[in-house]
C-alpha positions as CSV (number, residue, x, y, z in Angstrom):
1,M,0.0,0.0,0.0
2,A,1.4,3.4,-1.0
3,W,1.8,6.2,1.6
4,K,-0.8,8.4,-0.1
5,E,-3.3,5.6,-0.3
6,F,-2.9,5.1,3.4
7,L,-3.7,8.7,4.1
8,T,-6.8,8.8,1.8
9,G,-9.3,11.3,3.1
10,I,-6.6,13.5,4.7
11,E,-6.0,16.7,2.8
12,E,-2.5,17.5,1.9
13,D,-1.2,20.4,4.0
14,S,0.9,22.8,2.0
15,E,2.6,23.9,5.2
16,Y,4.8,20.9,5.2
17,E,7.1,20.6,2.2
18,E,9.6,17.9,1.4
19,E,12.9,18.6,2.9
20,E,16.0,18.7,0.6
21,T,18.9,16.5,1.7
22,V,22.2,18.2,1.5
23,S,25.3,16.0,1.9
24,S,28.3,17.5,3.7
25,P,31.8,17.2,2.1
26,A,32.7,14.8,5.0
27,A,29.8,12.5,4.1
28,S,30.8,12.4,0.4
29,A,34.5,12.2,1.0
30,S,36.2,8.9,0.1
31,S,37.3,6.7,3.0
32,T,40.6,6.0,1.3
33,I,44.1,6.4,2.6
34,G,46.7,6.6,-0.1
35,L,50.2,5.3,0.6
36,F,52.9,6.7,-1.8
37,E,56.6,6.2,-2.1
38,P,57.5,8.5,-5.0
39,K,60.7,7.7,-6.9
40,A,60.7,11.0,-9.0
41,F,59.1,14.4,-8.7
42,E,56.7,13.4,-11.6
43,D,54.9,11.2,-9.1
44,A,53.6,14.4,-7.4
45,T,50.7,14.6,-9.8
46,A,49.2,11.2,-8.8
47,I,49.5,12.2,-5.1
48,A,47.8,15.6,-5.7
49,N,45.0,13.9,-7.6
50,A,44.4,11.5,-4.7
51,I,44.2,14.5,-2.3
52,K,41.8,16.3,-4.7
53,K,39.5,13.2,-4.7
54,G,39.2,13.4,-0.9
55,S,41.8,10.8,0.1
56,V,44.1,11.1,3.0
57,V,47.6,10.6,1.7
58,T,50.8,9.4,3.4
59,V,54.0,10.1,1.5
60,N,57.3,8.4,2.3
61,L,60.0,10.6,0.8
62,H,62.9,8.3,1.5
63,R,63.5,7.4,-2.2
64,L,63.9,11.0,-3.2
65,S,67.1,13.1,-3.0
66,K,66.9,15.9,-0.5
67,D,66.3,18.5,-3.2
68,Y,63.5,16.6,-4.8
69,A,61.9,15.7,-1.4
70,Q,61.8,19.5,-0.7
71,R,60.2,20.2,-4.1
72,M,57.6,17.5,-3.4
73,I,56.8,19.0,0.0
74,D,56.5,22.5,-1.5
75,F,54.2,21.2,-4.2
76,L,52.0,19.2,-1.9
77,T,51.9,22.1,0.5
78,G,50.4,24.2,-2.3
79,V,47.9,21.6,-3.2
80,V,46.7,21.1,0.4
81,Y,46.6,24.9,0.9
82,A,44.4,25.3,-2.2
83,L,42.0,22.7,-0.8
84,D,42.0,24.1,2.7
85,G,43.5,20.9,3.9
86,R,46.4,20.0,6.2
87,I,49.9,18.7,5.8
88,E,52.2,17.6,8.6
89,K,55.3,15.6,9.2
90,V,54.5,12.4,11.0
91,G,58.0,10.7,10.9
92,H,61.4,10.8,9.3
93,N,60.8,11.5,5.6
94,L,57.1,10.8,6.1
95,I,54.3,13.3,5.6
96,L,50.5,13.2,5.9
97,C,48.3,15.2,3.6
98,S,44.6,15.5,4.3
99,P,41.8,17.4,2.6
100,A,39.6,19.8,4.5
101,A,36.8,17.3,4.9
102,V,39.0,15.1,7.0
103,K,39.9,16.2,10.5
104,V,43.2,15.1,11.9
105,S,43.6,14.9,15.7
106,G,46.5,14.3,17.9
107,R,50.1,15.2,17.6
108,I,53.3,13.3,16.9
109,T,56.5,14.7,18.2
110,M,59.9,13.9,16.7
111,S,61.8,14.2,20.0
112,A,62.3,11.5,22.7
113,D,60.8,13.8,25.4
């Protein structure tokens, strides 16, 4: 039995309208964590595309020279900034990039204290 058939005899009240459902960015964001070990700066595009799609990305920079690792960090910082996201160092040669829809909590310190 359809809903309207159930309510036969009851007049439709124009005061109540159907609510529009709006999904938040967090609800539509992918639940994906990308793990990357770039071997060249050209791999930065794939990493940036994953962040743009809403994935949290962990990048291990140990395979890059110091200069290319710094270029990668600079590039990804720009990508994350443009998306209102966040980038942080979480270990030696390891960074975490997250889009704005994903909240990162906690803090990792690099010292033994």
